[in-house]
Structures are given as structure tokens and as C-alpha cells.
C-alpha positions in Angstrom: 1.5 -4.7 -25.2 -0.3 -2.1 -23.1 1.3 1.3 -23.1 2.9 2.4 -19.8 3.4 5.8 -18.3 7.1 5.4 -19.3 6.1 5.3 -22.9 4.1 8.4 -22.4 7.0 10.2 -20.9 9.4 9.3 -23.7 6.8 10.3 -26.3 6.5 13.8 -24.8 10.0 14.5 -23.5 12.2 12.2 -25.5 14.5 9.5 -24.2 16.4 11.7 -21.7 14.5 11.4 -18.4 17.2 12.9 -16.2 16.8 15.6 -13.6 18.7 18.0 -15.9 16.1 17.5 -18.7 13.4 18.3 -16.2 15.2 21.6 -15.2 14.8 22.8 -18.8 11.0 22.2 -19.0 8.8 25.1 -19.9 5.2 25.7 -18.8 4.0 24.7 -22.3 5.9 21.4 -22.1 4.5 20.7 -18.6 1.0 21.4 -19.9 1.6 19.0 -22.8 2.8 16.4 -20.4 -0.2 16.9 -18.1 -2.6 16.4 -21.0 -0.8 13.2 -22.1 -0.8 11.8 -18.5 -4.5 12.6 -18.0 -5.4 10.9 -21.4 -3.3 7.9 -20.5 -5.1 7.4 -17.2 -8.5 8.2 -18.7 -8.1 4.8 -20.5 -6.3 2.9 -17.7 -7.8 -0.2 -16.1 -6.8 -1.9 -12.8 -4.5 -4.9 -13.2 -6.1 -8.4 -13.3 -4.9 -11.9 -13.0 -4.0 -14.2 -10.1 -0.5 -12.9 -9.4 0.3 -12.5 -5.7 0.3 -8.7 -5.9 1.3 -6.7 -2.8 0.9 -3.1 -1.7 3.3 -1.7 0.9 1.3 1.5 1.2 2.2 5.0 -0.1 5.1 5.3 2.5 7.0 2.8 0.3 5.0 2.6 -3.0 4.4 6.3 -3.2 7.7 7.5 -1.9 10.0 5.2 -3.8 12.7 7.8 -4.5 13.5 8.0 -0.7 16.4 5.8 0.6 14.5 4.0 3.3 11.5 3.2 1.0 13.8 1.9 -1.7 15.6 -0.3 0.8 12.4 -2.1 1.6 11.0 -1.9 -1.9 14.1 -3.4 -3.5 14.0 -6.5 -1.3 10.3 -6.9 -1.7 10.6 -6.8 -5.4 12.6 -10.0 -5.1 10.1 -11.7 -2.8 6.8 -10.8 -4.4 5.2 -11.5 -7.8 4.2 -7.8 -8.2 4.6 -4.7 -6.1 2.2 -1.8 -6.4 3.6 1.7 -6.8 1.8 5.1 -6.9 2.6 6.9 -10.1 3.8 10.4 -9.0 2.8 11.8 -12.4 -0.7 10.6 -12.1 -0.8 12.2 -8.7 0.7 15.5 -9.7 -1.5 15.9 -12.8 -4.7 14.5 -11.4 -7.5 16.7 -12.7 -10.1 16.1 -9.9 -7.9 17.0 -6.9 -10.5 19.5 -5.7 -13.0 16.6 -5.2 -10.7 15.2 -2.5 -12.1 16.0 0.9 -10.3 17.0 4.1 -10.7 16.0 7.7 -12.2 18.6 10.0 -9.7 21.2 11.1 -8.3 20.9 14.7 -9.8 23.7 16.8 -8.0 25.6 19.6 -9.5 27.6 22.4 -8.1 31.0 21.1 -10.2 30.5 17.9 -7.3 29.2 15.8 -7.9 26.2 13.5 -5.3 23.9 12.0 -6.1 22.2 8.6 -3.2 19.9 8.1 -4.7 16.6 7.1 -3.4 14.7 4.1 -6.7 15.2 2.3 -6.3 19.0 2.7 -2.7 18.9 1.5 -3.7 16.7 -1.5 -6.7 18.9 -2.5 -4.7 22.1 -2.5 -1.6 20.9 -4.3 -0.7 19.6 -7.7 -0.5 21.1 -11.2 -4.2 21.7 -11.5 -4.1 24.0 -8.5 -0.9 25.7 -9.6 -0.7 25.5 -13.4 1.4 28.7 -13.7 3.9 27.9 -11.0 6.8 26.6 -13.0 9.1 26.2 -10.0 6.6 24.1 -8.0 6.0 21.7 -10.9 9.7 21.3 -11.6 10.4 20.6 -7.9 8.0 17.7 -8.1 8.9 16.4 -11.5 12.7 16.6 -10.8 12.4 13.6 -8.5 9.4 11.9 -10.0 10.6 11.5 -13.6 14.0 10.1 -12.8 12.3 7.8 -10.2 10.0 6.5 -12.9 13.0 6.0 -15.2 14.7 3.9 -12.5 11.7 1.5 -12.2 11.0 1.3 -16.0 12.6 -2.1 -16.5 10.6 -3.5 -13.6 7.4 -2.0 -14.9 8.1 -3.4 -18.4 8.7 -6.9 -16.8 5.4 -6.7 -14.9 7.2 -6.8 -11.5 6.2 -3.3 -10.6 2.6 -2.0 -11.2 2.1 1.8 -11.4 -1.4 2.9 -10.3 -3.1 6.3 -10.2 -4.0 6.2 -6.5 -5.9 9.5 -6.3 -8.0 8.5 -9.2 -8.9 5.3 -7.3 -10.0 7.0 -4.1 -11.7 10.1 -5.4 -15.1 8.4 -5.6 -15.1 7.1 -2.1 -14.5 10.3 -0.1 -17.6 10.0 2.0 -16.8 6.4 3.0 -13.1 7.3 3.7 -14.1 10.1 6.1 -16.7 7.9 7.7 -14.0 5.2 8.3 -11.8 7.8 10.0 -14.6 8.9 12.3 -15.1 5.3 13.3 -11.4 4.9 14.0 -11.3 8.0 16.1 -14.0 6.7 18.4 -12.0 3.5 19.0 -9.8 3.9 22.1 -7.7 1.0 21.1 -6.8 2.6 17.8 -5.7 5.8 19.6 -3.7 3.9 22.1 -2.0 2.0 19.2 -1.0 5.3 17.6 0.3 6.8 20.9 2.2 3.7 22.0 4.0 2.4 18.8 5.1 -1.3 18.8 8.2 -0.4 16.9 8.2 2.6 14.5 5.7 5.5 14.8 2.7 5.0 12.5 2.8 6.3 8.9 0.8 9.6 8.8 1.1 10.5 5.1 2.8 9.0 2.0 5.8 11.2 2.9 5.8 11.3 6.7 5.9 8.9 9.6 4.9 9.9 13.1 4.4 13.6 12.3 1.8 15.3 14.4 0.9 19.0 13.7 -0.1 21.2 16.5 -0.1 24.9 17.4 1.8 26.3 20.4 0.4 29.0 22.7 -3.1 28.6 21.3 -4.9 27.9 24.6 -5.2 24.2 24.2 -7.7 22.1 22.2 -11.4 22.8 22.2 -12.7 19.3 22.9 -11.9 15.6 23.1 -12.9 15.3 19.5 -10.1 17.7 18.5 -7.7 15.7 20.7 -8.6 12.5 19.0 -8.3 14.1 15.6 -4.9 15.5 16.4 -3.6 12.1 17.6 -5.0 9.7 15.0 -6.6 11.6 12.2 -3.8 11.3 9.7 -2.8 7.7 10.6 -6.4 6.6 10.1 -6.8 8.5 6.8 -3.6 7.0 5.5 -4.5 3.5 6.5 -8.0 3.7 5.0 -6.8 5.3 1.8 -4.1 2.6 1.5 -6.6 -0.3 2.0 -9.0 1.3 -0.6 -6.2 1.5 -3.2 -5.0 -2.1 -2.5 -8.5 -3.4 -2.8 -9.1 -1.6 -6.1 -6.0 -3.1 -7.7 -6.6 -6.6 -6.2 -3.5 -6.4 -4.0 -2.8 -7.6 -0.5 -1.8 -4.7 1.9 1.5 -5.5 3.7 2.0 -3.0 6.5 5.8 -2.2 6.6 6.1 -2.1 10.4 4.6 -3.8 13.5 2.9 -0.6 14.5 1.2 -0.2 11.1 0.2 -3.9 11.3 -1.4 -3.3 14.7 -3.6 -0.5 13.3 -4.5 -2.8 10.4 -5.4 -5.6 12.7 -7.9 -3.3 14.6 -9.4 -2.4 11.2 -9.7 -6.0 10.2 -11.4 -6.9 13.5 -14.0 -4.1 13.0 -14.7 -5.3 9.4 -15.1 -8.9 10.5 -17.6 -7.9 13.2 -19.5 -5.9 10.6 -19.6 -8.9 8.2 -20.8 -11.1 11.1 -23.7 -8.7 12.0 -24.8 -8.1 8.4 -24.4 -11.6 6.9 -24.1 -14.0 9.8 -20.8 -15.0 8.3 -17.9 -15.7 10.7 -14.7 -14.6 8.9 -11.8 -16.7 10.1 -8.4 -15.0 9.6 -5.7 -17.5 10.5 -2.5 -15.6 10.5 1.0 -16.6 11.8 0.6 -20.2 10.4 4.0 -19.9 8.8 6.5 -17.2 9.7 9.7 -16.5 7.7 12.5 -14.1 8.6 13.6 -13.0 5.2 16.8 -10.9 5.0 16.9 -7.3 3.8 19.5 -7.4 1.0 22.4 -5.0 1.2 23.6 -2.9 -1.7 20.5 -3.1 -3.7 19.4 -0.4 -6.1 16.4 -0.8 -8.4 18.7 -1.3 -11.4 20.3 -4.3 -9.6 16.9 -5.6 -8.7 15.8 -5.5 -12.3 18.9 -7.3 -13.4 18.7 -10.0 -10.7 15.0 -10.6 -11.1 14.4 -10.2 -14.8 17.7 -11.5 -16.2 18.9 -14.0 -13.5 15.6 -15.1 -12.0 16.8 -14.6 -8.4 14.3 -15.7 -5.8 12.0 -17.1 -8.4 11.7 -20.4 -6.5 10.3 -18.4 -3.5 7.8 -16.6 -5.7 6.7 -19.9 -7.3 6.3 -21.4 -3.8 4.0 -18.5 -2.7 1.9 -19.0 -5.8 1.7 -22.7 -5.2 0.7 -22.1 -1.6 -2.1 -19.8 -2.7 -3.4 -22.4 -5.1 -3.1 -25.2 -2.5 -5.1 -23.2 0.1 -7.7 -22.3 -2.5 -8.6 -26.0 -2.8 -9.2 -26.6 0.9 -12.7 -26.7 2.3 -13.0 -23.5 4.5 -15.4 -25.0 7.0 -14.6 -27.0 10.1 -11.7 -27.2 12.6 -9.5 -29.0 10.1 -9.0 -25.9 8.0 -6.4 -24.4 10.3 -4.4 -27.6 10.5 -4.6 -28.3 6.8 -3.6 -24.7 6.0 -0.6 -24.9 8.2 0.6 -28.1 6.6 0.2 -26.7 3.1 2.3 -23.7 4.0 5.0 -25.6 5.8 5.3 -28.2 3.0 5.5 -25.6 0.2 7.3 -22.7 1.7 9.9 -24.6 3.8 12.1 -25.7 1.0 11.8 -22.3 -0.7 13.0 -20.6 2.5 16.3 -22.5 2.4 16.8 -21.3 -1.2 16.2 -17.7 -0.1 18.8 -18.1 2.7 21.3 -19.5 0.2 20.8 -16.8 -2.4 20.7 -13.9 0.1 24.0 -15.0 1.6 25.5 -14.7 -1.9 23.9 -11.3 -2.4 24.9 -9.9 1.0 22.6 -9.2 4.0 21.9 -5.7 5.2 23.2 -5.3 8.7 22.3 -2.8 11.5 24.3 -2.6 14.6 26.3 -5.6 13.5 23.2 -7.8 13.2 21.2 -9.0 10.2 18.2 -6.8 9.4 15.2 -8.7 8.1 11.5 -8.5 7.1 9.1 -11.0 8.7 6.8 -12.5 6.2 3.9 -14.1 8.0 2.0 -16.3 5.6 -1.5 -17.4 6.7 -4.8 -18.5 5.3 -8.2 -17.0 5.6 -11.7 -18.4 5.0 -15.3 -17.8 5.8 -17.9 -19.9 7.5 -21.0 -21.4 6.1 -21.7 -18.4 3.9 -18.3 -18.3 2.3 -19.6 -17.2 -1.1 -20.0 -13.7 0.4 -16.2 -13.3 0.2 -15.8 -14.9 -3.2 -16.1 -11.8 -5.3 -15.0 -8.2 -5.4 -15.6 -6.0 -2.3 -18.7 -4.6 -3.9 -20.4 -7.9 -3.2 -19.9 -7.2 0.5 -21.3 -3.7 0.2 -24.5 -4.9 -1.4 -24.8 -7.4 1.4 -25.2 -4.5 3.8 -21.6 -4.1 4.7 -20.0 -0.6 4.6 -17.5 0.5 2.0 -14.8 0.7 4.6 -15.3 -3.0 5.6 -15.4 -3.9 1.9 -12.0 -2.4 1.1 -10.5 -3.6 4.4 -11.4 -7.2 3.5 -10.5 -6.6 -0.2 -7.0 -5.5 0.9 -6.8 -8.6 3.1 -8.4 -11.1 0.6 -8.1 -10.0 -3.0 -10.7 -11.8 -5.0 -9.5 -15.1 -6.4 -11.3 -17.1 -9.1 -10.5 -20.4 -7.4 -12.0 -19.7 -4.0 -12.0 -17.6 -0.8 -9.0 -19.3 0.9 -5.9 -17.2 0.2 -2.4 -16.7 1.3 -2.3 -13.7 3.6 1.2 -12.4 3.8 2.0 -9.7 6.4 5.3 -7.9 6.2 7.0 -6.5 9.3 10.3 -4.6 9.2 12.8 -5.7 11.8 14.8 -2.6 12.9 17.9 -3.9 14.5 
């Protein structure tokens, strides 16, 4: 069995992975841990296989010690085959942070500049940038190590997949910044950021709707600076998230309707680029089958582990999703019948499983807000290409060599992870219903 980061932690620190153990760490012990983590991820490979793997973005997958993130993650771990998590140790000890590039600073008329993008924050933080700052490292490790301890049973069972997300994006910095520049020229993208559908857009792994600005600085220099201030961080976060999802063969599930709206705009741009470069008409047929699945009350990650690993709760639902993916993969992707056939497959397979979800969730207890049930909307759909469907049959690199940009490649990779059995796939979009 492949060694996990949990094994690495126990080897270096011993079995006690509590916050109190972290408080006693010395600089030498932290340096030893850094070396072990870096060696582990030097030999790491992205997960493979045909599991329906989902990535909720760093707001959930990279922030899983926070209460709101855990609420959504805990429920999703019951519904999905595998959920992607960002390893906070891989992030903190990442050796090549300085290669991460920042967005341009926001300029003000009095000459001041504000460099507050996520890329800037990432490139100037971490153990490599501050190896002698014991307090800084302990502050990070004090939440990260206990959080990893809490998900250890789910990692060992294969339900949670820890990935080194900075390692995955460091080689695509130019494409990442290019994608942001494209988004900032899109008035619809800016409007979607400024007028949220429900929640404000995620701006970094640890913030939602935060916009940095300087007061009494004479106003912004140009329209470019205005656009950067409004949508720079939401775009960077979105493109980074899609690149990570694509690299680990996962479907990106935006955790709110606002985040999904931004993702839709990115998908539309990628589809237009594919059409121009390859004369392939990508058909994304979403909302074929919509399920309101309850957020479960009283869940902690230990309870999730027990219910999923030991009791098999929601297993019928997960089997149904896998069956739907296999059923769609056998459909011909050309012609008008594809939409009707896809809808029938999803309704036939997922309908009975939904009733089982309702039964089991009533036994577990539904989370309520304002006296009403809170839920997540899982919209399962199918996607296929036109006559040149083979373009989408392999990893995103196949799109890039066909004359499509890296950003379009990882956008479609996060929508349609490569499947051995064909290009048709279950596309599951997750929206959080805030009651």
C-alpha cells in the first residue's frame, strides 16, 4: 500500500498528532519534518482510476479545518466516491514557492500600489521563506497536523485524496496569469463577481468575497486597475482550482451558485476556443437530472469515517453515480438523441438511489437553517463532443497540442476528466442552498 502523508507524520513526530504536540516542536524538528514531506511529494503521483472524484476547490478542500468547510465536506464525503483535499503540509513546506507568480499590483493615483493577490501571498509565505520563524510555523502546523489526523481514516480508506496543489500549479504560472487577464477583459465575468447569485465569490482558499483596497489614495489609476481590484483574486482562484482538478482527474464542483456562474463563463470560453481550433462543437448538457440532497446535521469527520467505511452509508448512491457514468460512456455522442438518451439513463439509475438517500438522511438528521432543511443541489448531466469527439478522449494535453490554450485544457479537464471508456461523462455540479 502506498505511503500517505499521515505515515510520514507519524514516522517523524510519533503517534501523537495533537495541537499540544505541535506546540513543543523545535526548529530542528520542523526542518526534519520539512525534509520528510518534500521527499514524500518528490515521489508522489496523481491518483488514477475511474472513481468519480470531485474537487470542491480550496475553499473547502484546502480549508477543511474551518467549520463551514467541514459542514459541506462531511456531507460530500458521503455522496462522492472520492473528494480531493489540499495537503496543508505540502503547501507549507513547498520548496518552489518563489516560482509562484503574482498578479500585477493595483495602482493608485497618489503613487501607492497594493500587492495583495493570492499568488503574492503564496510566494512570500511558508517555511522556505521563513525557516527560522518558529512561531509562524507552529501557528500553521497547529491546525494543519490535527486536521490531517482527523481525516486519516478517510485517506486510508481512499475516500479522501490529499494532493500537493502548489506543486501541481507551479509549472503553469504563465498560463494561469494569461487566463486571469482574459477573464478581466470579460464584462460578464466582472458583473458576475459584483452581483453574486447567492454567496460572494471565493477569492482565496481562506477567504470569500474579500476585496483589498486603499483608502485616501486618490482613486485607481485606470480601468485595468479597477478590473483587477474587482475580479483578479476570484479569477486566479477559479483558474488555479480548475488546473488542480484537471491534474488529479477530478470534476470541479463549485460550492455555490455564484462560483458556478463564474465556472460557466469559463466553460463557455473554453468551448468557443475548442470550436475555433478543432471545429469540434462541445455539447455540455447540464441539468438533465437534479437532486436536492440534504446537508447532514451533527457530522464530524470521525462520524463520516465510521458511517462510510464501517457502515456503508450512502453506498447505493455512490454506486448509482458510477453506474450512470458507465451508462453514459456507452452512448453515441452524436445526434439529437444524445440528450434524450442521457436524460433517460440518469433518471433510471439515479431515481431509486435518491429515495435511499432521503431514507438514510432522515435517520441521520438533516441540517436546518431558519427552521428549513438545508441542502446541496447535485445537478448530474452528460457531456459529449461532435464529430471530432476523439479530441476530448484523452488528458487535457491532447487539447493543447490541438491548438487550444492551457487554460481551456484545464477548464475542460476539470469538467470532463479523461475516461478510458469514452468522452461522455457524468458532470455533477454542486450548489449550496443557504436557507
